[in-house]
C-alpha positions as CSV (number, residue, x, y, z in Angstrom):
1,M,-34.0,-43.3,14.2
2,K,-37.0,-41.2,13.3
3,I,-39.6,-42.1,15.9
4,L,-43.2,-41.1,16.5
5,I,-44.7,-41.2,20.0
6,T,-48.5,-41.0,20.3
7,G,-49.8,-39.6,23.5
8,Q,-46.6,-37.6,24.0
9,N,-48.2,-35.5,26.8
10,G,-49.1,-38.5,29.0
11,F,-47.3,-39.8,32.1
12,I,-45.2,-42.3,30.0
13,G,-45.1,-40.2,26.8
14,K,-43.3,-37.2,28.3
15,A,-40.6,-39.2,29.9
16,L,-40.1,-41.4,26.8
17,F,-40.0,-38.4,24.5
18,N,-37.3,-36.7,26.6
19,S,-35.2,-39.9,27.0
20,L,-35.2,-40.6,23.2
21,Q,-34.2,-37.0,22.4
22,Q,-31.3,-37.3,24.8
23,Q,-30.3,-40.4,22.9
24,K,-30.1,-38.3,19.8
25,H,-33.1,-39.9,18.1
26,Q,-35.3,-37.7,15.9
27,V,-38.5,-37.8,17.9
28,R,-41.9,-36.5,17.0
29,G,-44.9,-36.6,19.3
30,T,-48.7,-36.3,18.9
31,V,-51.4,-35.0,21.3
32,R,-55.1,-34.8,20.9
33,N,-55.5,-31.2,21.8
34,K,-53.2,-28.2,21.5
35,Q,-51.7,-27.2,24.9
36,K,-51.6,-23.6,25.8
37,T,-47.8,-23.8,26.5
38,Q,-47.1,-26.0,23.5
39,K,-44.3,-24.4,21.4
40,N,-42.4,-27.5,20.2
41,K,-42.7,-27.9,16.5
42,D,-42.1,-31.6,16.9
43,I,-45.4,-32.1,18.7
44,L,-48.4,-32.3,16.4
45,V,-52.1,-32.2,17.2
46,V,-54.2,-35.0,15.7
47,G,-57.5,-34.5,17.4
48,N,-59.7,-37.4,18.5
49,I,-58.2,-40.9,17.9
50,D,-60.6,-43.2,16.1
51,S,-61.1,-44.9,12.7
52,T,-61.0,-41.5,10.9
53,T,-57.9,-39.9,12.3
54,D,-55.4,-38.6,9.7
55,W,-51.9,-39.6,10.6
56,K,-50.2,-38.5,7.3
57,D,-48.2,-35.6,8.6
58,P,-47.1,-37.2,11.9
59,L,-46.0,-40.3,10.0
60,A,-43.9,-38.5,7.4
61,D,-40.4,-40.2,7.2
62,V,-41.0,-42.0,10.5
63,E,-39.3,-45.4,10.9
64,V,-40.7,-46.5,14.3
65,V,-44.0,-45.8,16.0
66,I,-44.5,-46.1,19.7
67,H,-48.3,-46.1,20.3
68,L,-49.1,-44.9,23.8
69,A,-52.3,-42.9,23.2
70,N,-55.4,-44.8,24.4
71,R,-58.6,-44.5,26.4
72,A,-57.3,-45.6,29.8
73,H,-58.9,-47.9,32.4
74,I,-61.5,-45.9,34.3
75,L,-62.7,-46.7,37.8
76,N,-66.5,-46.4,38.4
77,E,-67.3,-46.2,34.7
78,K,-70.5,-44.2,34.1
79,V,-71.2,-44.5,30.4
80,A,-73.9,-46.9,29.2
81,D,-71.7,-48.9,26.8
82,P,-68.0,-48.5,27.8
83,L,-66.8,-51.3,25.6
84,A,-68.0,-49.5,22.5
85,I,-66.1,-46.3,23.5
86,F,-62.9,-48.3,24.4
87,R,-63.1,-50.1,21.0
88,E,-63.5,-46.8,19.1
89,V,-60.2,-45.4,20.5
90,N,-58.1,-48.4,21.5
91,V,-59.1,-50.8,18.6
92,A,-60.3,-48.7,15.7
93,G,-57.9,-45.9,16.4
94,T,-55.0,-48.3,16.6
95,I,-55.9,-50.0,13.4
96,Q,-56.2,-46.7,11.6
97,L,-52.7,-45.7,12.8
98,A,-51.2,-49.0,11.9
99,K,-52.6,-49.2,8.4
100,Q,-51.4,-45.7,7.7
101,A,-48.0,-46.6,9.2
102,V,-47.7,-49.5,6.7
103,E,-48.5,-47.1,3.9
104,S,-45.9,-44.7,5.1
105,G,-43.2,-47.3,5.2
106,V,-42.8,-47.6,9.0
107,K,-40.5,-50.4,9.9
108,R,-41.6,-51.2,13.5
109,F,-44.8,-50.5,15.4
110,I,-44.4,-50.7,19.2
111,F,-47.8,-51.1,21.0
112,V,-48.1,-50.5,24.7
113,S,-50.9,-52.8,25.9
114,S,-51.6,-54.0,29.5
115,I,-51.0,-57.0,31.7
116,K,-54.7,-56.9,32.2
117,V,-54.9,-58.8,28.9
118,N,-53.6,-61.8,30.8
119,G,-56.1,-61.3,33.6
120,E,-56.6,-59.6,37.0
121,Q,-54.9,-62.0,39.3
122,T,-52.4,-64.9,39.4
123,S,-52.7,-68.0,41.6
124,K,-50.3,-70.9,41.1
125,H,-48.0,-69.4,38.5
126,P,-46.9,-65.9,37.4
127,F,-48.3,-64.6,34.0
128,I,-46.2,-65.4,30.9
129,A,-46.6,-64.1,27.4
130,S,-47.9,-67.5,26.1
131,D,-50.8,-67.7,28.6
132,K,-54.3,-67.8,27.1
133,P,-55.6,-64.2,27.4
134,N,-58.2,-63.6,30.0
135,P,-59.3,-59.9,29.9
136,Q,-61.9,-59.1,32.6
137,D,-63.1,-55.6,31.7
138,P,-63.8,-53.5,28.6
139,Y,-60.4,-51.8,28.8
140,A,-58.5,-55.1,28.7
141,I,-60.8,-56.6,26.1
142,S,-60.1,-53.6,23.8
143,K,-56.4,-53.9,24.4
144,L,-56.5,-57.6,23.4
145,E,-58.5,-56.9,20.3
146,A,-56.0,-54.2,19.3
147,E,-53.1,-56.7,19.8
148,N,-54.9,-59.2,17.6
149,A,-55.6,-56.6,14.9
150,L,-51.9,-55.6,14.9
151,R,-50.7,-59.1,14.5
152,E,-53.0,-59.5,11.5
153,I,-51.7,-56.3,9.9
154,A,-48.1,-57.6,10.5
155,R,-48.9,-60.9,8.8
156,H,-49.8,-59.0,5.6
157,S,-47.1,-56.4,5.6
158,S,-43.3,-56.0,6.2
159,M,-43.9,-53.8,9.3
160,E,-42.7,-55.5,12.5
161,I,-45.0,-55.4,15.6
162,V,-43.8,-55.4,19.2
163,I,-46.4,-55.7,22.0
164,I,-45.5,-54.6,25.5
165,R,-47.8,-55.5,28.5
166,P,-46.8,-53.6,31.6
167,P,-48.4,-53.9,35.1
168,L,-49.0,-50.8,37.2
169,V,-46.5,-48.1,36.4
170,Y,-45.2,-45.9,39.2
171,G,-43.1,-42.7,39.2
172,Q,-43.2,-39.0,39.4
173,G,-46.4,-37.6,38.0
174,V,-48.3,-40.9,38.3
175,K,-52.1,-40.8,38.5
176,G,-54.8,-43.3,39.1
177,N,-54.7,-46.0,41.9
178,F,-51.1,-45.4,42.8
179,K,-51.7,-41.7,43.3
180,R,-54.7,-42.3,45.4
181,L,-52.8,-44.8,47.6
182,S,-49.9,-42.3,47.9
183,R,-52.4,-39.6,49.0
184,L,-53.8,-41.8,51.7
185,V,-50.3,-42.4,53.1
186,E,-49.5,-38.7,52.8
187,L,-52.6,-37.8,54.8
188,G,-51.5,-40.2,57.6
189,I,-54.7,-42.2,57.3
190,P,-54.5,-45.6,59.1
191,L,-54.8,-48.4,56.5
192,P,-56.0,-51.9,57.3
193,F,-53.5,-53.8,55.2
194,A,-50.9,-55.1,57.6
195,S,-52.3,-58.7,57.4
196,I,-52.1,-58.9,53.6
197,S,-49.3,-61.2,52.3
198,N,-49.8,-60.9,48.6
199,K,-47.3,-60.4,45.8
200,R,-47.7,-57.9,42.9
201,S,-45.4,-57.0,40.0
202,L,-44.9,-53.3,39.3
203,I,-42.7,-51.4,37.0
204,S,-41.1,-48.0,37.5
205,L,-41.5,-45.3,34.9
206,E,-37.7,-45.2,34.5
207,N,-37.5,-48.9,33.8
208,L,-40.4,-48.9,31.4
209,V,-38.9,-46.0,29.4
210,Q,-35.5,-47.8,29.2
211,I,-37.2,-51.0,27.9
212,L,-39.3,-49.0,25.4
213,A,-36.2,-47.2,24.2
214,K,-34.4,-50.5,23.6
215,T,-37.3,-52.0,21.6
216,V,-36.8,-49.3,19.0
217,T,-33.7,-51.1,17.6
218,H,-33.5,-54.5,19.4
219,S,-33.4,-57.3,16.8
220,K,-34.8,-60.0,19.1
221,V,-38.1,-58.4,19.9
222,A,-39.5,-58.1,16.4
223,N,-43.1,-59.6,16.3
224,Q,-42.9,-60.6,20.0
225,T,-45.2,-60.0,23.0
226,L,-43.2,-58.9,26.0
227,L,-44.4,-58.9,29.6
228,V,-42.3,-56.4,31.6
229,S,-41.9,-55.6,35.3
230,D,-39.3,-54.7,37.9
231,K,-37.1,-57.4,39.4
232,E,-38.8,-57.2,42.8
233,D,-42.4,-58.1,43.5
234,L,-44.0,-56.4,46.5
235,S,-46.9,-57.1,48.9
236,T,-49.3,-54.3,49.5
237,P,-47.8,-53.5,53.0
238,Q,-44.3,-53.4,51.5
239,L,-45.5,-51.1,48.8
240,I,-47.1,-48.8,51.3
241,K,-43.9,-48.7,53.4
242,K,-41.9,-47.8,50.3
243,I,-44.3,-45.0,49.5
244,A,-44.1,-43.7,53.1
245,V,-40.3,-43.7,53.0
246,S,-40.3,-41.8,49.7
247,I,-42.5,-39.0,51.0
248,G,-41.1,-38.9,54.5
249,K,-44.3,-40.1,56.2
250,P,-44.9,-43.0,58.6
251,A,-46.7,-46.0,57.2
252,R,-49.8,-46.3,59.4
253,L,-50.8,-49.9,58.9
254,F,-52.9,-52.0,61.2
255,H,-54.1,-55.7,61.1
256,F,-57.5,-56.5,59.7
257,P,-58.8,-59.8,58.3
258,P,-58.5,-59.8,54.5
259,T,-61.7,-61.8,54.2
260,L,-63.6,-59.0,56.0
261,L,-61.9,-56.4,53.8
262,K,-63.3,-58.1,50.7
263,I,-66.8,-58.3,52.2
264,M,-66.7,-54.6,53.1
265,G,-65.3,-53.8,49.6
266,K,-68.3,-55.5,48.0
267,L,-70.8,-53.8,50.3
268,T,-69.3,-50.3,49.6
269,G,-68.9,-50.8,45.8
270,Q,-65.1,-51.0,46.2
271,G,-64.8,-54.7,45.6
272,N,-62.4,-54.4,42.6
273,A,-60.1,-52.0,44.4
274,I,-59.9,-54.3,47.4
275,E,-59.2,-57.3,45.2
276,R,-56.3,-55.5,43.6
277,L,-54.9,-54.6,47.1
278,T,-55.3,-58.1,48.5
279,G,-54.7,-60.4,45.5
280,N,-51.6,-61.6,43.6
281,L,-50.5,-60.4,40.2
282,Q,-47.0,-61.7,39.4
283,I,-45.2,-61.5,36.0
284,D,-42.5,-63.8,34.7
285,G,-41.2,-61.6,32.0
286,I,-38.6,-59.0,31.1
287,S,-37.0,-56.9,33.8
288,H,-34.3,-55.6,31.6
289,L,-33.7,-55.4,27.8
290,G,-30.0,-55.8,27.2
291,S,-28.1,-53.9,24.5
292,D,-26.5,-57.1,23.3
293,P,-29.1,-59.0,21.2
294,K,-27.1,-62.1,20.5
295,S,-29.1,-64.5,22.6
296,T,-32.5,-64.9,24.3
297,K,-33.7,-66.8,27.3
298,S,-37.2,-68.1,27.3
299,S,-39.5,-67.5,30.2
300,K,-40.5,-70.4,32.5
301,H,-42.9,-71.0,35.3
302,N,-40.3,-70.2,38.0
303,G,-41.3,-66.8,39.1
304,K,-37.9,-65.3,38.1
305,K,-37.5,-62.3,35.9
306,T,-35.8,-63.0,32.6
307,K,-33.6,-61.0,30.3
308,I,-33.3,-60.7,26.5
């Protein structure tokens, strides 16, 4: 297949680009700015991503687009109107790419969204794809609006849409919250999370890349929204212990009432971060995308990961 990956130089993009090349696909990538070390003729510079971006050259002869490039979720946002900026990149930029993809004859458009479209926490049941969306911040709102725009484009064209909503992705080179938590463990800082008994779904970079690679040709995912995660859900203490083992450091956990943690988080402006560390976010979705597309199994409110 001839595949275009936007955001090729990102955490997911690099791994996916290499994986698809190893599978003998013809892969092209785009980045916003030219890298000093960039010599690969299959990686093109498109500049800023918005409603005016010209995708003509990157889309030439492409059959499948995997759209990773976006304005990511930002902690402690400082801009006056973050939603407007998220919409410019994540909504208008995606629409511009999708419309030009249709004009170029692209067969399938794979959009990497976020589980944050479903919401920030689960209570009685894990999230499933058919849940009513409940985005809580500008980033999640922009991702939902992009999803809706893509579905509308698909309804008026022959291009298939596949929407992927992953939770927190971890692996070598990860940034953001996972990197910050890993850094605390590496520094040997005692962490007050031993009393937390939550459950959170995650997905490894390797697993996500495998699923994305399968969606390129999988017949059963056309025009579907897929929630993806690893098979095992972890509590925050379990996650910290796994991080500690992976870097050869002790997990310095001590007991502290979760209610007091939340109060302290609000007082120090870290309320959202504490909520993520103490709350539940479970996904009943896809843990593996099989190579045999003969049958599907629907997702139910049973907390078990399903397969396609």
